[in-house]
C-alpha positions as CSV (number, residue, x, y, z in Angstrom):
1,M,-103.7,29.4,5.6
2,A,-102.0,32.2,7.5
3,N,-103.3,35.6,8.7
4,I,-100.8,38.2,7.5
5,L,-100.3,41.9,8.5
6,V,-98.4,44.2,6.1
7,V,-97.6,47.6,7.8
8,G,-96.6,50.7,5.9
9,P,-95.8,54.3,7.0
10,H,-97.8,55.7,4.1
11,P,-100.2,54.4,1.4
12,D,-98.0,53.1,-1.4
13,D,-95.1,51.8,0.7
14,Q,-96.5,48.3,0.9
15,E,-97.1,48.2,-2.9
16,L,-93.7,49.6,-3.7
17,G,-91.9,47.1,-1.4
18,M,-93.9,44.0,-1.8
19,G,-96.9,44.5,-4.1
20,G,-96.2,41.3,-6.1
21,T,-95.8,39.3,-2.9
22,I,-99.1,40.6,-1.5
23,A,-100.9,39.6,-4.7
24,R,-99.2,36.2,-4.7
25,L,-100.0,35.4,-1.1
26,A,-103.6,36.5,-1.5
27,D,-104.0,34.2,-4.5
28,Q,-102.7,31.4,-2.3
29,G,-105.6,31.9,0.0
30,H,-104.0,33.7,2.9
31,S,-105.9,36.4,4.8
32,I,-104.1,39.7,4.4
33,L,-104.6,43.1,6.2
34,V,-102.7,46.1,4.8
35,L,-102.2,48.6,7.6
36,D,-101.4,52.3,6.8
37,M,-99.9,54.3,9.7
38,T,-100.8,57.6,8.0
39,D,-102.8,58.9,5.1
40,G,-99.6,60.3,3.5
41,C,-100.8,63.9,3.6
42,P,-99.6,66.6,3.2
43,T,-97.9,65.6,0.0
44,P,-96.4,67.6,-2.9
45,V,-99.2,66.6,-5.3
46,G,-102.8,65.5,-4.2
47,D,-104.8,65.7,-1.0
48,R,-106.2,63.3,1.6
49,E,-109.3,62.4,-0.4
50,T,-107.2,61.7,-3.5
51,R,-104.7,59.6,-1.6
52,L,-107.4,57.5,0.0
53,R,-109.0,56.9,-3.4
54,E,-105.6,55.9,-4.8
55,A,-105.0,53.5,-1.9
56,A,-108.4,51.9,-2.5
57,A,-107.6,51.5,-6.2
58,A,-104.2,50.0,-5.5
59,L,-105.8,47.5,-3.2
60,E,-108.3,46.5,-5.8
61,A,-105.5,45.9,-8.3
62,L,-104.0,43.3,-5.9
63,Q,-107.2,41.4,-5.1
64,P,-107.2,37.7,-5.7
65,G,-109.5,35.7,-7.8
66,A,-113.0,34.5,-6.8
67,G,-113.3,32.3,-3.8
68,K,-110.2,33.7,-2.0
69,P,-110.3,36.0,1.0
70,A,-110.3,39.7,-0.1
71,I,-107.3,41.8,1.0
72,R,-108.4,44.4,3.5
73,R,-107.0,47.8,4.3
74,H,-107.1,49.8,7.5
75,L,-105.8,53.4,8.3
76,L,-104.5,54.2,11.8
77,D,-104.4,57.9,10.8
78,L,-101.3,58.9,12.7
79,P,-99.9,62.3,11.6
80,N,-97.9,62.1,8.4
81,R,-94.3,63.3,8.7
82,R,-94.7,63.2,12.5
83,V,-94.9,59.5,13.3
84,Q,-93.4,58.8,16.7
85,H,-92.3,55.7,18.5
86,S,-94.7,55.9,21.5
87,L,-96.5,53.5,23.8
88,E,-99.8,54.7,22.3
89,A,-98.7,54.0,18.7
90,R,-97.4,50.6,19.7
91,H,-100.7,49.7,21.3
92,L,-102.7,50.8,18.3
93,V,-100.6,48.4,16.1
94,A,-100.8,45.7,18.7
95,G,-104.6,46.0,18.6
96,Q,-104.5,45.4,14.9
97,I,-102.2,42.4,15.3
98,R,-104.7,40.9,17.7
99,A,-107.8,41.8,15.7
100,H,-106.4,40.1,12.7
101,Q,-104.7,37.3,14.7
102,A,-101.6,37.8,12.6
103,S,-99.1,35.0,12.6
104,I,-96.9,36.8,10.0
105,V,-96.0,40.5,10.1
106,F,-94.2,42.5,7.5
107,C,-92.8,46.0,8.0
108,P,-90.2,48.3,6.4
109,H,-86.5,47.4,6.7
110,P,-85.0,49.4,9.6
111,L,-82.2,51.1,7.6
112,D,-83.9,54.1,6.1
113,A,-83.6,57.9,5.8
114,H,-87.3,58.7,6.3
115,P,-88.1,59.4,10.0
116,D,-91.7,58.0,9.5
117,H,-90.3,54.7,8.1
118,I,-87.8,54.4,11.0
119,A,-90.4,55.1,13.6
120,T,-92.9,52.8,12.0
121,T,-90.5,49.9,12.1
122,R,-89.7,50.5,15.8
123,I,-93.4,50.7,16.6
124,V,-94.2,47.5,14.8
125,E,-91.3,45.6,16.3
126,D,-92.5,46.5,19.8
127,A,-96.2,46.0,19.0
128,R,-95.3,42.4,18.1
129,F,-94.3,41.9,21.7
130,D,-97.1,44.0,23.2
131,A,-99.7,42.0,21.3
132,K,-98.9,38.9,23.4
133,L,-99.3,40.6,26.8
134,T,-102.1,39.1,28.9
135,R,-104.6,41.1,30.9
136,Q,-103.8,44.1,28.7
137,P,-106.5,45.3,26.4
138,M,-105.4,46.9,23.2
139,P,-107.3,49.6,21.2
140,G,-109.2,48.0,18.3
141,D,-108.4,44.4,19.3
142,L,-112.1,43.4,19.0
143,G,-111.7,41.3,22.1
144,K,-109.4,38.9,20.3
145,P,-106.9,37.0,22.5
146,P,-103.2,37.9,22.9
147,I,-101.0,36.6,20.1
148,Y,-97.3,36.7,19.3
149,P,-96.7,36.6,15.5
150,K,-94.3,33.8,14.8
151,W,-92.7,35.3,11.7
152,F,-91.5,38.9,11.5
153,I,-90.2,40.0,8.0
154,Y,-88.9,43.3,6.7
155,Y,-89.5,44.5,3.1
156,Y,-87.5,47.2,1.3
157,C,-89.1,50.6,0.7
158,T,-86.1,52.6,1.8
159,H,-85.2,56.3,1.0
160,L,-81.5,55.4,1.2
161,R,-79.5,54.8,-1.9
162,R,-78.5,51.3,-0.8
163,V,-78.5,47.9,-2.4
164,P,-80.9,45.5,-0.6
165,D,-79.2,42.7,1.3
166,P,-82.1,40.1,1.4
167,T,-82.1,36.9,3.4
168,F,-84.6,35.6,0.9
169,I,-86.3,36.7,-2.4
170,M,-90.0,36.0,-3.2
171,D,-90.6,34.8,-6.7
172,V,-93.4,37.1,-8.0
173,S,-93.3,36.0,-11.7
174,G,-96.8,36.3,-13.1
175,Y,-97.7,39.1,-10.7
176,E,-95.7,41.9,-12.3
177,A,-98.9,43.4,-13.9
178,K,-100.8,43.4,-10.7
179,R,-97.8,45.0,-8.9
180,R,-97.4,47.6,-11.7
181,A,-101.2,48.5,-11.6
182,A,-101.2,48.9,-7.8
183,I,-98.2,51.2,-7.9
184,G,-99.6,53.1,-10.9
185,A,-102.8,53.7,-9.0
186,Y,-100.8,56.3,-6.9
187,R,-100.9,58.8,-9.8
188,T,-100.2,61.8,-7.5
189,Q,-97.0,60.2,-6.2
190,F,-95.6,59.1,-9.6
191,E,-97.3,60.0,-12.9
192,L,-98.3,63.5,-11.8
193,N,-95.2,64.2,-9.6
194,P,-92.3,65.7,-11.6
195,A,-89.9,64.7,-8.8
196,A,-90.7,61.0,-9.3
197,K,-89.7,60.9,-13.0
198,G,-88.0,57.6,-13.8
199,V,-88.8,56.0,-10.4
200,L,-91.2,53.4,-11.8
201,D,-88.7,52.3,-14.5
202,R,-86.0,51.9,-11.8
203,L,-88.4,49.9,-9.6
204,E,-89.2,47.6,-12.5
205,A,-85.5,47.1,-13.1
206,G,-85.0,46.2,-9.5
207,V,-87.7,43.5,-9.6
208,T,-86.2,42.0,-12.7
209,F,-82.7,42.0,-11.1
210,M,-83.9,40.3,-7.9
211,G,-85.7,37.7,-10.0
212,S,-82.5,37.0,-11.9
213,R,-80.8,36.2,-8.6
214,I,-83.1,33.3,-8.0
215,G,-83.5,32.3,-11.7
216,T,-87.0,33.7,-12.2
217,A,-88.5,36.6,-14.2
218,A,-89.3,38.8,-11.2
219,G,-88.5,38.9,-7.5
220,E,-89.0,41.0,-4.3
221,P,-86.4,41.0,-1.6
222,F,-87.0,40.5,2.1
223,F,-84.9,40.4,5.3
224,T,-85.3,38.5,8.6
225,H,-83.4,38.5,11.9
226,E,-84.8,35.0,12.7
227,P,-84.3,31.9,10.5
228,L,-87.2,30.8,8.5
229,G,-88.2,27.1,8.9
230,I,-88.7,24.9,5.9
231,R,-89.9,21.3,5.5
232,G,-88.3,20.6,2.1
233,F,-86.9,22.1,-1.1
234,S,-90.0,21.6,-3.3
235,D,-91.0,25.3,-3.1
236,L,-87.5,26.8,-3.6
237,A,-86.9,28.5,-6.9
238,L,-84.1,26.4,-8.4
């Protein structure tokens, strides 16, 4: 089983982009750490305490069945709306990569309109390299050894009106309800936010469409710069 790190600029980005995938991978027995760069506040509706409660509820909705490693969540607490690509931020993320000994890292697709998203992706890309540096302690690394995550994958939570151009799509059929419950836990961002009217329906339509591209009921798109290695076609959605 793999150790997987899923990084998001704000609580809800990971669930929006790959909630079904997180639930599916957790059910397969992988160890997953969800890392929030900020608390998402200030925000048009809600406050810090509410956002943190919603993030905890969203995580609970994605948890696997008994006997599987629980999904964990950690907050770096960088300033929302002011995330900057800096050495300090890189080392904070590198410390979490080491602490979790992550061999797979997910972060937002680099094409975006939100400065926090763009900065987060740059930070995580560089943190992947920083995490392998020898004789270089990283904050929060728990004394774990340097590691270079083998797989680096981008998920889509963009603020641009663009059509995803995935290199692969994860079949999340059977995990639609968990994904929906996790996103729905962020009531201040969707149900209670007039500006978000219709967003959840459009997200559902997107998951259905992506699933149709691989012949399944639901799918979530991903992008990689590096080729994925496979040992056969038994796991492909055909």
